N, CA, C and O atoms as a GROMACS GRO file, in nm:
protein
  592
    1MET      N    1   9.548  -2.332  -9.676
    1MET     CA    2   9.614  -2.463  -9.566
    1MET      C    3   9.461  -2.506  -9.558
    1MET      O    4   9.371  -2.429  -9.523
    2TYR      N    5   9.446  -2.624  -9.593
    2TYR     CA    6   9.335  -2.659  -9.544
    2TYR      C    7   9.338  -2.758  -9.406
    2TYR      O    8   9.433  -2.832  -9.380
    3TYR      N    9   9.198  -2.744  -9.314
    3TYR     CA   10   9.199  -2.798  -9.159
    3TYR      C   11   9.117  -2.893  -9.224
    3TYR      O   12   9.091  -2.876  -9.343
    4ARG      N   13   9.065  -3.008  -9.151
    4ARG     CA   14   8.974  -3.120  -9.133
    4ARG      C   15   8.917  -3.063  -8.980
    4ARG      O   16   8.994  -3.041  -8.887
    5GLU      N   17   8.814  -3.050  -8.974
    5GLU     CA   18   8.719  -2.984  -8.800
    5GLU      C   19   8.677  -3.149  -8.786
    5GLU      O   20   8.748  -3.204  -8.703
    6VAL      N   21   8.604  -3.214  -8.831
    6VAL     CA   22   8.539  -3.314  -8.804
    6VAL      C   23   8.492  -3.414  -8.946
    6VAL      O   24   8.472  -3.385  -9.064
    7ALA      N   25   8.489  -3.536  -8.873
    7ALA     CA   26   8.493  -3.658  -9.012
    7ALA      C   27   8.317  -3.660  -9.038
    7ALA      O   28   8.219  -3.645  -8.965
    8LEU      N   29   8.336  -3.686  -9.176
    8LEU     CA   30   8.211  -3.607  -9.229
    8LEU      C   31   8.177  -3.756  -9.281
    8LEU      O   32   8.280  -3.818  -9.304
    9ASP      N   33   8.027  -3.849  -9.312
    9ASP     CA   34   8.011  -3.953  -9.414
    9ASP      C   35   7.967  -3.839  -9.504
    9ASP      O   36   7.929  -3.724  -9.482
   10CYS      N   37   7.989  -3.929  -9.641
   10CYS     CA   38   8.027  -3.881  -9.792
   10CYS      C   39   7.814  -3.881  -9.787
   10CYS      O   40   7.741  -3.963  -9.730
   11ALA      N   41   7.782  -3.782  -9.853
   11ALA     CA   42   7.635  -3.755  -9.928
   11ALA      C   43   7.599  -3.829 -10.006
   11ALA      O   44   7.483  -3.870 -10.004
   12HIS      N   45   7.710  -3.878 -10.120
   12HIS     CA   46   7.668  -3.973 -10.271
   12HIS      C   47   7.791  -4.062 -10.270
   12HIS      O   48   7.903  -4.062 -10.217
   13GLU      N   49   7.735  -4.122 -10.335
   13GLU     CA   50   7.828  -4.238 -10.395
   13GLU      C   51   7.862  -4.194 -10.517
   13GLU      O   52   7.789  -4.192 -10.616
   14VAL      N   53   8.022  -4.147 -10.507
   14VAL     CA   54   8.084  -4.074 -10.631
   14VAL      C   55   8.221  -4.164 -10.653
   14VAL      O   56   8.324  -4.132 -10.592
   15PHE      N   57   8.219  -4.289 -10.752
   15PHE     CA   58   8.320  -4.340 -10.726
   15PHE      C   59   8.351  -4.336 -10.913
   15PHE      O   60   8.288  -4.295 -11.010
   16TRP      N   61   8.484  -4.405 -10.889
   16TRP     CA   62   8.531  -4.410 -11.050
   16TRP      C   63   8.475  -4.547 -11.139
   16TRP      O   64   8.461  -4.656 -11.083
   17PRO      N   65   8.447  -4.526 -11.278
   17PRO     CA   66   8.346  -4.671 -11.305
   17PRO      C   67   8.408  -4.771 -11.280
   17PRO      O   68   8.530  -4.769 -11.259
   18ALA      N   69   8.324  -4.894 -11.279
   18ALA     CA   70   8.411  -5.032 -11.277
   18ALA      C   71   8.475  -5.046 -11.387
   18ALA      O   72   8.433  -4.978 -11.481
   19CYS      N   73   8.624  -5.158 -11.420
   19CYS     CA   74   8.730  -5.133 -11.566
   19CYS      C   75   8.625  -5.216 -11.627
   19CYS      O   76   8.529  -5.262 -11.566
   20ASP      N   77   8.646  -5.229 -11.727
   20ASP     CA   78   8.573  -5.274 -11.843
   20ASP      C   79   8.694  -5.321 -11.938
   20ASP      O   80   8.645  -5.348 -12.047
   21GLY      N   81   8.823  -5.340 -11.939
   21GLY     CA   82   8.884  -5.416 -12.036
   21GLY      C   83   8.994  -5.319 -12.062
   21GLY      O   84   9.099  -5.343 -12.121
   22GLN      N   85   8.954  -5.198 -12.005
   22GLN     CA   86   9.060  -5.107 -12.012
   22GLN      C   87   9.237  -5.214 -12.002
   22GLN      O   88   9.255  -5.333 -11.977
   23PRO      N   89   9.325  -5.116 -12.030
   23PRO     CA   90   9.467  -5.202 -12.000
   23PRO      C   91   9.502  -5.111 -11.853
   23PRO      O   92   9.478  -4.990 -11.853
   24GLY      N   93   9.547  -5.163 -11.758
   24GLY     CA   94   9.639  -5.072 -11.666
   24GLY      C   95   9.683  -5.202 -11.562
   24GLY      O   96   9.726  -5.313 -11.595
   25SER      N   97   9.656  -5.147 -11.422
   25SER     CA   98   9.750  -5.245 -11.306
   25SER      C   99   9.667  -5.344 -11.284
   25SER      O  100   9.732  -5.434 -11.232
   26CYS      N  101   9.536  -5.382 -11.299
   26CYS     CA  102   9.433  -5.455 -11.260
   26CYS      C  103   9.326  -5.509 -11.391
   26CYS      O  104   9.313  -5.451 -11.499
   27ALA      N  105   9.272  -5.606 -11.357
   27ALA     CA  106   9.157  -5.678 -11.418
   27ALA      C  107   9.046  -5.658 -11.402
   27ALA      O  108   8.956  -5.627 -11.480
   28THR      N  109   9.050  -5.689 -11.229
   28THR     CA  110   8.907  -5.726 -11.180
   28THR      C  111   8.978  -5.662 -11.013
   28THR      O  112   9.096  -5.640 -10.986
   29ASP      N  113   8.859  -5.647 -10.928
   29ASP     CA  114   8.892  -5.635 -10.784
   29ASP      C  115   8.955  -5.742 -10.704
   29ASP      O  116   9.001  -5.720 -10.592
   30ALA      N  117   8.956  -5.871 -10.769
   30ALA     CA  118   9.078  -5.967 -10.707
   30ALA      C  119   9.220  -5.945 -10.700
   30ALA      O  120   9.308  -6.005 -10.639
   31ASP      N  121   9.223  -5.843 -10.778
   31ASP     CA  122   9.355  -5.792 -10.835
   31ASP      C  123   9.449  -5.675 -10.756
   31ASP      O  124   9.568  -5.647 -10.771
   32CYS      N  125   9.364  -5.629 -10.681
   32CYS     CA  126   9.408  -5.510 -10.572
   32CYS      C  127   9.413  -5.520 -10.457
   32CYS      O  128   9.381  -5.639 -10.453
   33PRO      N  129   9.426  -5.496 -10.365
   33PRO     CA  130   9.482  -5.524 -10.170
   33PRO      C  131   9.340  -5.430 -10.140
   33PRO      O  132   9.274  -5.352 -10.209
   34GLY      N  133   9.329  -5.479  -9.996
   34GLY     CA  134   9.296  -5.424  -9.934
   34GLY      C  135   9.139  -5.444  -9.937
   34GLY      O  136   9.073  -5.548  -9.950
   35ASN      N  137   9.093  -5.286  -9.919
   35ASN     CA  138   8.949  -5.216  -9.935
   35ASN      C  139   8.927  -5.189 -10.093
   35ASN      O  140   8.817  -5.181 -10.148
   36GLU      N  141   9.070  -5.174 -10.163
   36GLU     CA  142   9.053  -5.109 -10.329
   36GLU      C  143   8.986  -5.199 -10.402
   36GLU      O  144   8.971  -5.319 -10.377
   37VAL      N  145   8.936  -5.124 -10.515
   37VAL     CA  146   8.880  -5.206 -10.636
   37VAL      C  147   8.941  -5.164 -10.756
   37VAL      O  148   9.021  -5.072 -10.768
   38CYS      N  149   8.887  -5.258 -10.867
   38CYS     CA  150   8.954  -5.197 -10.971
   38CYS      C  151   8.873  -5.096 -11.061
   38CYS      O  152   8.765  -5.124 -11.112
   39ALA      N  153   8.933  -4.984 -11.074
   39ALA     CA  154   8.822  -4.926 -11.135
   39ALA      C  155   8.923  -4.799 -11.274
   39ALA      O  156   9.042  -4.783 -11.303
   40ASP      N  157   8.841  -4.761 -11.303
   40ASP     CA  158   8.872  -4.675 -11.469
   40ASP      C  159   8.913  -4.560 -11.434
   40ASP      O  160   8.835  -4.467 -11.412
   41VAL      N  161   9.002  -4.553 -11.427
   41VAL     CA  162   9.067  -4.415 -11.378
   41VAL      C  163   9.153  -4.357 -11.540
   41VAL      O  164   9.249  -4.389 -11.610
   42TRP      N  165   9.069  -4.277 -11.537
   42TRP     CA  166   9.112  -4.194 -11.706
   42TRP      C  167   9.119  -4.289 -11.776
   42TRP      O  168   9.218  -4.262 -11.844
   43GLY      N  169   9.086  -4.380 -11.808
   43GLY     CA  170   9.104  -4.476 -11.924
   43GLY      C  171   9.202  -4.630 -11.896
   43GLY      O  172   9.229  -4.731 -11.960
   44SER      N  173   9.233  -4.572 -11.761
   44SER     CA  174   9.347  -4.685 -11.751
   44SER      C  175   9.267  -4.734 -11.616
   44SER      O  176   9.205  -4.653 -11.548
   45CYS      N  177   9.275  -4.923 -11.569
   45CYS     CA  178   9.243  -4.970 -11.533
   45CYS      C  179   9.333  -4.952 -11.402
   45CYS      O  180   9.450  -4.934 -11.436
   46GLU      N  181   9.316  -4.951 -11.275
   46GLU     CA  182   9.382  -4.894 -11.125
   46GLU      C  183   9.341  -4.915 -11.013
   46GLU      O  184   9.232  -4.867 -10.982
   47CYS      N  185   9.420  -4.999 -10.912
   47CYS     CA  186   9.332  -4.994 -10.798
   47CYS      C  187   9.277  -4.854 -10.756
   47CYS      O  188   9.323  -4.748 -10.799
   48GLU      N  189   9.183  -4.864 -10.678
   48GLU     CA  190   9.185  -4.699 -10.609
   48GLU      C  191   9.089  -4.782 -10.477
   48GLU      O  192   9.019  -4.882 -10.496
   49SER      N  193   9.108  -4.709 -10.343
   49SER     CA  194   8.983  -4.723 -10.237
   49SER      C  195   8.890  -4.621 -10.320
   49SER      O  196   8.905  -4.544 -10.415
   50GLN      N  197   8.766  -4.670 -10.214
   50GLN     CA  198   8.650  -4.565 -10.255
   50GLN      C  199   8.599  -4.653 -10.127
   50GLN      O  200   8.614  -4.769 -10.088
   51CYS      N  201   8.502  -4.486 -10.066
   51CYS     CA  202   8.464  -4.511  -9.938
   51CYS      C  203   8.337  -4.400  -9.918
   51CYS      O  204   8.317  -4.296  -9.982
   52MET      N  205   8.271  -4.451  -9.824
   52MET     CA  206   8.129  -4.340  -9.766
   52MET      C  207   8.182  -4.270  -9.643
   52MET      O  208   8.155  -4.150  -9.638
   53SER      N  209   8.251  -4.320  -9.545
   53SER     CA  210   8.311  -4.296  -9.430
   53SER      C  211   8.447  -4.352  -9.409
   53SER      O  212   8.510  -4.435  -9.475
   54ASP      N  213   8.477  -4.283  -9.297
   54ASP     CA  214   8.616  -4.306  -9.239
   54ASP      C  215   8.631  -4.443  -9.234
   54ASP      O  216   8.723  -4.496  -9.297
   55SER      N  217   8.557  -4.505  -9.171
   55SER     CA  218   8.531  -4.634  -9.128
   55SER      C  219   8.519  -4.730  -9.272
   55SER      O  220   8.483  -4.848  -9.264
   56ASP      N  221   8.545  -4.682  -9.371
   56ASP     CA  222   8.511  -4.768  -9.512
   56ASP      C  223   8.686  -4.783  -9.538
   56ASP      O  224   8.719  -4.867  -9.621
   57CYS      N  225   8.777  -4.719  -9.482
   57CYS     CA  226   8.906  -4.666  -9.468
   57CYS      C  227   8.969  -4.783  -9.434
   57CYS      O  228   8.900  -4.881  -9.406
   58GLU      N  229   9.128  -4.791  -9.431
   58GLU     CA  230   9.177  -4.870  -9.372
   58GLU      C  231   9.249  -4.797  -9.238
   58GLU      O  232   9.210  -4.680  -9.234
   59ASP      N  233   9.327  -4.822  -9.146
   59ASP     CA  234   9.370  -4.787  -9.053
   59ASP      C  235   9.458  -4.685  -9.115
   59ASP      O  236   9.482  -4.689  -9.236
   60GLY      N  237   9.507  -4.594  -9.039
   60GLY     CA  238   9.593  -4.489  -9.139
   60GLY      C  239   9.555  -4.443  -9.265
   60GLY      O  240   9.622  -4.447  -9.368
   61GLN      N  241   9.420  -4.389  -9.244
   61GLN     CA  242   9.348  -4.342  -9.373
   61GLN      C  243   9.226  -4.273  -9.317
   61GLN      O  244   9.178  -4.305  -9.208
   62ILE      N  245   9.172  -4.172  -9.397
   62ILE     CA  246   9.077  -4.095  -9.376
   62ILE      C  247   9.029  -4.104  -9.514
   62ILE      O  248   9.099  -4.110  -9.615
   63CYS      N  249   8.872  -4.103  -9.503
   63CYS     CA  250   8.758  -4.099  -9.642
   63CYS      C  251   8.762  -3.876  -9.686
   63CYS      O  252   8.737  -3.770  -9.628
   64MET      N  253   8.806  -3.920  -9.811
   64MET     CA  254   8.790  -3.783  -9.889
   64MET      C  255   8.645  -3.803  -9.951
   64MET      O  256   8.640  -3.895 -10.033
   65CYS      N  257   8.520  -3.733  -9.928
   65CYS     CA  258   8.418  -3.710 -10.030
   65CYS      C  259   8.472  -3.651 -10.140
   65CYS      O  260   8.582  -3.594 -10.140
   66ALA      N  261   8.382  -3.666 -10.255
   66ALA     CA  262   8.406  -3.606 -10.387
   66ALA      C  263   8.345  -3.435 -10.352
   66ALA      O  264   8.267  -3.422 -10.258
   67GLY      N  265   8.378  -3.337 -10.417
   67GLY     CA  266   8.345  -3.262 -10.411
   67GLY      C  267   8.410  -3.131 -10.302
   67GLY      O  268   8.522  -3.173 -10.271
   68GLY      N  269   8.396  -3.043 -10.258
   68GLY     CA  270   8.472  -2.966 -10.156
   68GLY      C  271   8.401  -2.920 -10.072
   68GLY      O  272   8.384  -2.800 -10.052
   69GLY      N  273   8.345  -3.024 -10.003
   69GLY     CA  274   8.278  -2.978  -9.896
   69GLY      C  275   8.366  -3.088  -9.723
   69GLY      O  276   8.320  -3.140  -9.622
   70ASN      N  277   8.502  -3.073  -9.781
   70ASN     CA  278   8.571  -3.148  -9.647
   70ASN      C  279   8.684  -3.016  -9.651
   70ASN      O  280   8.790  -3.023  -9.713
   71GLY      N  281   8.648  -2.920  -9.589
   71GLY     CA  282   8.686  -2.789  -9.499
   71GLY      C  283   8.818  -2.709  -9.620
   71GLY      O  284   8.917  -2.642  -9.588
   72GLY      N  285   8.774  -2.746  -9.753
   72GLY     CA  286   8.798  -2.706  -9.875
   72GLY      C  287   8.853  -2.789  -9.967
   72GLY      O  288   8.853  -2.775 -10.090
   73TRP      N  289   8.920  -2.913  -9.872
   73TRP     CA  290   8.950  -3.006  -9.972
   73TRP      C  291   8.875  -3.066 -10.108
   73TRP      O  292   8.758  -3.101 -10.119
   74LEU      N  293   8.999  -3.065 -10.226
   74LEU     CA  294   8.936  -3.138 -10.342
   74LEU      C  295   8.932  -3.270 -10.374
   74LEU      O  296   9.036  -3.333 -10.390
   75ALA      N  297   8.814  -3.325 -10.385
   75ALA     CA  298   8.837  -3.475 -10.430
   75ALA      C  299   8.709  -3.462 -10.555
   75ALA      O  300   8.597  -3.412 -10.568
   76LEU      N  301   8.805  -3.538 -10.632
   76LEU     CA  302   8.736  -3.574 -10.797
   76LEU      C  303   8.613  -3.694 -10.718
   76LEU      O  304   8.495  -3.665 -10.736
   77LYS      N  305   8.635  -3.779 -10.661
   77LYS     CA  306   8.585  -3.920 -10.621
   77LYS      C  307   8.586  -3.894 -10.481
   77LYS      O  308   8.628  -3.799 -10.414
   78ASN      N  309   8.531  -4.001 -10.455
   78ASN     CA  310   8.476  -4.039 -10.266
   78ASN      C  311   8.612  -4.182 -10.279
   78ASN      O  312   8.600  -4.290 -10.336
   79TRP      N  313   8.725  -4.127 -10.205
   79TRP     CA  314   8.869  -4.230 -10.197
   79TRP      C  315   8.910  -4.222 -10.051
   79TRP      O  316   8.838  -4.175  -9.963
   80CYS      N  317   9.050  -4.280 -10.029
   80CYS     CA  318   9.073  -4.283  -9.886
   80CYS      C  319   9.224  -4.256  -9.921
   80CYS      O  320   9.296  -4.314 -10.002
   81VAL      N  321   9.258  -4.118  -9.811
   81VAL     CA  322   9.375  -4.138  -9.854
   81VAL      C  323   9.460  -4.116  -9.696
   81VAL      O  324   9.392  -4.069  -9.605
   82PRO      N  325   9.602  -4.149  -9.666
   82PRO     CA  326   9.667  -4.161  -9.593
   82PRO      C  327   9.663  -4.040  -9.488
   82PRO      O  328   9.646  -3.921  -9.518
   83ALA      N  329   9.682  -4.094  -9.359
   83ALA     CA  330   9.670  -3.980  -9.271
   83ALA      C  331   9.681  -4.016  -9.118
   83ALA      O  332   9.632  -4.102  -9.045
   84GLY      N  333   9.761  -3.917  -9.105
   84GLY     CA  334   9.825  -3.889  -8.975
   84GLY      C  335   9.708  -3.852  -8.853
   84GLY      O  336   9.744  -3.874  -8.737
   85CYS      N  337   9.642  -3.826  -8.863
   85CYS     CA  338   9.525  -3.777  -8.800
   85CYS      C  339   9.396  -3.725  -8.883
   85CYS      O  340   9.391  -3.662  -8.988
   86ALA      N  341   9.286  -3.777  -8.793
   86ALA     CA  342   9.149  -3.782  -8.896
   86ALA      C  343   9.103  -3.653  -8.834
   86ALA      O  344   9.030  -3.603  -8.921
   87GLY      N  345   9.108  -3.554  -8.706
   87GLY     CA  346   9.064  -3.430  -8.645
   87GLY      C  347   9.219  -3.330  -8.577
   87GLY      O  348   9.340  -3.346  -8.592
   88PRO      N  349   9.138  -3.230  -8.503
   88PRO     CA  350   9.200  -3.105  -8.469
   88PRO      C  351   9.223  -3.231  -8.306
   88PRO      O  352   9.330  -3.205  -8.253
   89GLU      N  353   9.179  -3.298  -8.263
   89GLU     CA  354   9.176  -3.382  -8.135
   89GLU      C  355   9.306  -3.448  -8.142
   89GLU      O  356   9.375  -3.471  -8.043
   90ASP      N  357   9.342  -3.484  -8.285
   90ASP     CA  358   9.462  -3.584  -8.300
   90ASP      C  359   9.608  -3.474  -8.315
   90ASP      O  360   9.721  -3.515  -8.339
   91CYS      N  361   9.584  -3.381  -8.300
   91CYS     CA  362   9.725  -3.303  -8.297
   91CYS      C  363   9.775  -3.236  -8.163
   91CYS      O  364   9.691  -3.169  -8.103
   92ALA      N  365   9.846  -3.242  -8.134
   92ALA     CA  366   9.931  -3.177  -7.998
   92ALA      C  367   9.870  -2.982  -7.989
   92ALA      O  368   9.834  -2.923  -7.887
   93ASP      N  369   9.880  -2.931  -8.120
   93ASP     CA  370   9.880  -2.792  -8.098
   93ASP      C  371   9.714  -2.724  -8.131
   93ASP      O  372   9.625  -2.808  -8.126
   94GLU      N  373   9.677  -2.597  -8.159
   94GLU     CA  374   9.601  -2.597  -8.205
   94GLU      C  375   9.606  -2.529  -8.338
   94GLU      O  376   9.533  -2.432  -8.357
   95CYS      N  377   9.694  -2.578  -8.441
   95CYS     CA  378   9.677  -2.553  -8.562
   95CYS      C  379   9.570  -2.712  -8.601
   95CYS      O  380   9.450  -2.696  -8.625
   96GLY      N  381   9.593  -2.763  -8.601
   96GLY     CA  382   9.498  -2.907  -8.585
   96GLY      C  383   9.543  -3.005  -8.759
   96GLY      O  384   9.622  -2.989  -8.852
   97CYS      N  385   9.473  -3.069  -8.732
   97CYS     CA  386   9.490  -3.203  -8.868
   97CYS      C  387   9.457  -3.122  -9.026
   97CYS      O  388   9.348  -3.100  -9.079
   98ARG      N  389   9.600  -3.088  -9.076
   98ARG     CA  390   9.593  -3.052  -9.225
   98ARG      C  391   9.599  -3.104  -9.350
   98ARG      O  392   9.654  -3.214  -9.347
   99GLY      N  393   9.567  -3.074  -9.454
   99GLY     CA  394   9.566  -3.154  -9.581
   99GLY      C  395   9.673  -3.121  -9.656
   99GLY      O  396   9.680  -2.999  -9.667
  100SER      N  397   9.776  -3.187  -9.725
  100SER     CA  398   9.858  -3.193  -9.823
  100SER      C  399   9.832  -3.204  -9.964
  100SER      O  400   9.814  -3.318 -10.010
  101GLN      N  401   9.825  -3.100 -10.044
  101GLN     CA  402   9.760  -3.106 -10.202
  101GLN      C  403   9.883  -3.154 -10.265
  101GLN      O  404   9.998  -3.147 -10.223
  102PHE      N  405   9.830  -3.211 -10.388
  102PHE     CA  406   9.967  -3.285 -10.511
  102PHE      C  407   9.916  -3.249 -10.589
  102PHE      O  408  10.005  -3.220 -10.670
  103PHE      N  409   9.797  -3.219 -10.646
  103PHE     CA  410   9.722  -3.175 -10.749
  103PHE      C  411   9.627  -3.111 -10.741
  103PHE      O  412   9.536  -3.157 -10.673
  104CYS      N  413   9.608  -2.973 -10.809
  104CYS     CA  414   9.513  -2.912 -10.796
  104CYS      C  415   9.438  -2.900 -10.690
  104CYS      O  416   9.316  -2.884 -10.696
  105GLY      N  417   9.517  -2.905 -10.561
  105GLY     CA  418   9.444  -2.870 -10.440
  105GLY      C  419   9.350  -3.005 -10.421
  105GLY      O  420   9.273  -2.992 -10.326
  106THR      N  421   9.338  -3.148 -10.500
  106THR     CA  422   9.341  -3.265 -10.416
  106THR      C  423   9.409  -3.329 -10.322
  106THR      O  424   9.515  -3.372 -10.369
  107LEU      N  425   9.392  -3.357 -10.197
  107LEU     CA  426   9.473  -3.396 -10.080
  107LEU      C  427   9.523  -3.564 -10.116
  107LEU      O  428   9.468  -3.664 -10.163
  108ASP      N  429   9.652  -3.528 -10.067
  108ASP     CA  430   9.683  -3.652 -10.088
  108ASP      C  431   9.745  -3.738  -9.927
  108ASP      O  432   9.759  -3.859  -9.912
  109MET      N  433   9.759  -3.682  -9.875
  109MET     CA  434   9.792  -3.621  -9.696
  109MET      C  435   9.725  -3.591  -9.598
  109MET      O  436   9.667  -3.488  -9.631
  110ALA      N  437   9.693  -3.620  -9.482
  110ALA     CA  438   9.645  -3.511  -9.356
  110ALA      C  439   9.743  -3.547  -9.221
  110ALA      O  440   9.751  -3.649  -9.152
  111ALA      N  441   9.796  -3.447  -9.218
  111ALA     CA  442   9.926  -3.435  -9.108
  111ALA      C  443   9.913  -3.387  -9.009
  111ALA      O  444   9.797  -3.345  -9.008
  112CYS      N  445   9.971  -3.358  -8.897
  112CYS     CA  446   9.981  -3.283  -8.802
  112CYS      C  447  10.053  -3.176  -8.800
  112CYS      O  448  10.169  -3.210  -8.825
  113PRO      N  449  10.041  -3.010  -8.774
  113PRO     CA  450  10.190  -2.997  -8.766
  113PRO      C  451  10.290  -3.040  -8.665
  113PRO      O  452  10.247  -3.091  -8.562
  114THR      N  453  10.409  -3.026  -8.680
  114THR     CA  454  10.529  -3.095  -8.621
  114THR      C  455  10.602  -2.966  -8.550
  114THR      O  456  10.548  -2.861  -8.585
  115PRO      N  457  10.686  -2.953  -8.479
  115PRO     CA  458  10.790  -2.848  -8.425
  115PRO      C  459  10.894  -2.846  -8.548
  115PRO      O  460  10.918  -2.728  -8.575
  116ALA      N  461  10.970  -2.941  -8.638
  116ALA     CA  462  11.054  -2.920  -8.707
  116ALA      C  463  10.984  -2.923  -8.885
  116ALA      O  464  11.003  -2.985  -8.990
  117ASP      N  465  10.891  -2.804  -8.829
  117ASP     CA  466  10.816  -2.781  -8.995
  117ASP      C  467  10.897  -2.659  -9.033
  117ASP      O  468  10.939  -2.574  -8.954
  118GLU      N  469  10.920  -2.661  -9.202
  118GLU     CA  470  10.926  -2.552  -9.263
  118GLU      C  471  10.869  -2.424  -9.264
  118GLU      O  472  10.906  -2.310  -9.236
  119CYS      N  473  10.759  -2.485  -9.308
  119CYS     CA  474  10.651  -2.402  -9.328
  119CYS      C  475  10.523  -2.450  -9.257
  119CYS      O  476  10.499  -2.561  -9.209
  120HIS      N  477  10.432  -2.314  -9.264
  120HIS     CA  478  10.272  -2.302  -9.186
  120HIS      C  479  10.192  -2.306  -9.284
  120HIS      O  480  10.088  -2.371  -9.280
  121ASP      N  481  10.230  -2.236  -9.389
  121ASP     CA  482  10.122  -2.225  -9.501
  121ASP      C  483  10.211  -2.177  -9.615
  121ASP      O  484  10.329  -2.148  -9.597
  122ASN      N  485  10.140  -2.171  -9.752
  122ASN     CA  486  10.189  -2.127  -9.874
  122ASN      C  487  10.254  -2.011  -9.842
  122ASN      O  488  10.373  -2.013  -9.876
  123ALA      N  489  10.221  -1.920  -9.794
  123ALA     CA  490  10.307  -1.777  -9.766
  123ALA      C  491  10.415  -1.774  -9.718
  123ALA      O  492  10.510  -1.695  -9.725
  124ASP      N  493  10.392  -1.886  -9.656
  124ASP     CA  494  10.551  -1.895  -9.607
  124ASP      C  495  10.652  -1.934  -9.682
  124ASP      O  496  10.767  -1.922  -9.640
  125CYS      N  497  10.619  -1.998  -9.829
  125CYS     CA  498  10.707  -2.051  -9.954
  125CYS      C  499  10.727  -1.983 -10.002
  125CYS      O  500  10.811  -2.021 -10.084
  126GLY      N  501  10.697  -1.842 -10.019
  126GLY     CA  502  10.764  -1.747 -10.179
  126GLY      C  503  10.717  -1.807 -10.329
  126GLY      O  504  10.784  -1.811 -10.433
  127GLY      N  505  10.576  -1.852 -10.304
  127GLY     CA  506  10.544  -1.885 -10.441
  127GLY      C  507  10.508  -2.083 -10.430
  127GLY      O  508  10.419  -2.151 -10.482
  128GLN      N  509  10.642  -2.126 -10.324
  128GLN     CA  510  10.596  -2.262 -10.337
  128GLN      C  511  10.468  -2.298 -10.276
  128GLN      O  512  10.371  -2.223 -10.261
  129ASN      N  513  10.480  -2.431 -10.240
  129ASN     CA  514  10.321  -2.511 -10.208
  129ASN      C  515  10.428  -2.558 -10.062
  129ASN      O  516  10.534  -2.620 -10.047
  130CYS      N  517  10.348  -2.501  -9.990
  130CYS     CA  518  10.385  -2.586  -9.810
  130CYS      C  519  10.266  -2.734  -9.813
  130CYS      O  520  10.144  -2.749  -9.817
  131ALA      N  521  10.365  -2.808  -9.809
  131ALA     CA  522  10.362  -2.952  -9.856
  131ALA      C  523  10.371  -3.062  -9.701
  131ALA      O  524  10.426  -3.019  -9.600
  132TRP      N  525  10.318  -3.180  -9.705
  132TRP     CA  526  10.355  -3.302  -9.620
  132TRP      C  527  10.472  -3.363  -9.698
  132TRP      O  528  10.470  -3.420  -9.807
  133GLU      N  529  10.569  -3.339  -9.617
  133GLU     CA  530  10.741  -3.441  -9.722
  133GLU      C  531  10.740  -3.576  -9.626
  133GLU      O  532  10.790  -3.572  -9.513
  134PRO      N  533  10.683  -3.690  -9.676
  134PRO     CA  534  10.652  -3.803  -9.605
  134PRO      C  535  10.805  -3.896  -9.556
  134PRO      O  536  10.809  -3.981  -9.467
  135GLN      N  537  10.917  -3.852  -9.638
  135GLN     CA  538  11.058  -3.926  -9.603
  135GLN      C  539  11.129  -3.823  -9.484
  135GLN      O  540  11.242  -3.848  -9.440
  136GLU      N  541  11.049  -3.699  -9.434
  136GLU     CA  542  11.127  -3.629  -9.353
  136GLU      C  543  11.037  -3.558  -9.202
  136GLU      O  544  11.077  -3.475  -9.121
  137GLN      N  545  10.896  -3.635  -9.208
  137GLN     CA  546  10.789  -3.617  -9.138
  137GLN      C  547  10.791  -3.486  -9.092
  137GLN      O  548  10.822  -3.431  -8.987
  138ARG      N  549  10.739  -3.442  -9.232
  138ARG     CA  550  10.727  -3.239  -9.144
  138ARG      C  551  10.698  -3.188  -9.293
  138ARG      O  552  10.715  -3.236  -9.405
  139TRP      N  553  10.640  -3.058  -9.236
  139TRP     CA  554  10.586  -2.990  -9.372
  139TRP      C  555  10.707  -2.907  -9.429
  139TRP      O  556  10.803  -2.864  -9.365
  140THR      N  557  10.682  -2.896  -9.550
  140THR     CA  558  10.814  -2.818  -9.627
  140THR      C  559  10.747  -2.730  -9.772
  140THR      O  560  10.633  -2.731  -9.820
  141CYS      N  561  10.852  -2.668  -9.808
  141CYS     CA  562  10.828  -2.576  -9.903
  141CYS      C  563  10.878  -2.648  -9.994
  141CYS      O  564  10.996  -2.679  -9.985
  142GLN      N  565  10.769  -2.710 -10.150
  142GLN     CA  566  10.778  -2.818 -10.237
  142GLN      C  567  10.747  -2.700 -10.381
  142GLN      O  568  10.709  -2.583 -10.388
  143GLU      N  569  10.777  -2.773 -10.450
  143GLU     CA  570  10.728  -2.743 -10.607
  143GLU      C  571  10.571  -2.737 -10.599
  143GLU      O  572  10.531  -2.824 -10.522
  144TRP      N  573  10.479  -2.672 -10.649
  144TRP     CA  574  10.363  -2.732 -10.719
  144TRP      C  575  10.380  -2.827 -10.828
  144TRP      O  576  10.470  -2.840 -10.910
  145GLY      N  577  10.268  -2.894 -10.808
  145GLY     CA  578  10.255  -2.948 -10.929
  145GLY      C  579  10.181  -2.951 -11.084
  145GLY      O  580  10.101  -2.858 -11.098
  146PHE      N  581  10.189  -3.010 -11.164
  146PHE     CA  582  10.168  -2.953 -11.293
  146PHE      C  583  10.029  -2.849 -11.299
  146PHE      O  584  10.028  -2.786 -11.404
  147CYS      N  585   9.960  -2.831 -11.245
  147CYS     CA  586   9.853  -2.816 -11.264
  147CYS      C  587   9.791  -2.668 -11.281
  147CYS      O  588   9.686  -2.628 -11.331
  148GLU      N  589   9.943  -2.577 -11.194
  148GLU     CA  590   9.947  -2.414 -11.184
  148GLU      C  591   9.942  -2.393 -11.306
  148GLU      O  592   9.943  -2.278 -11.350
   0.00000   0.00000   0.00000
């Protein structure tokens, strides 16, 4: 389980390259909402957020810097992710703000523990992944993504 102890500014601008005519859901930055840009994500133009700090992200998001310097969380590029917390001070108990993985350790959500949680970490899940379930608003045991 990965915990965010403190918000850090990213050390380097590590962003997806700009689109240059690739197919996808956007053609230019103007096609994207909010703070998102039209970026070439593995050969497809997609709207993606990019950031250097939490202040570059919309409300309810935190900035994940590329690399493993985020309390163990992995990010391939600097990007904003949904978050119900930004650090341990936002959570009621000592467990703190923790990250939910969706792809090979890549964070897709940060959230506080809840009294209704099914698991605390992967050890509680018998080989499955302890991850945030947005529909239930709690941590549950889930199947791993395709990177296993």
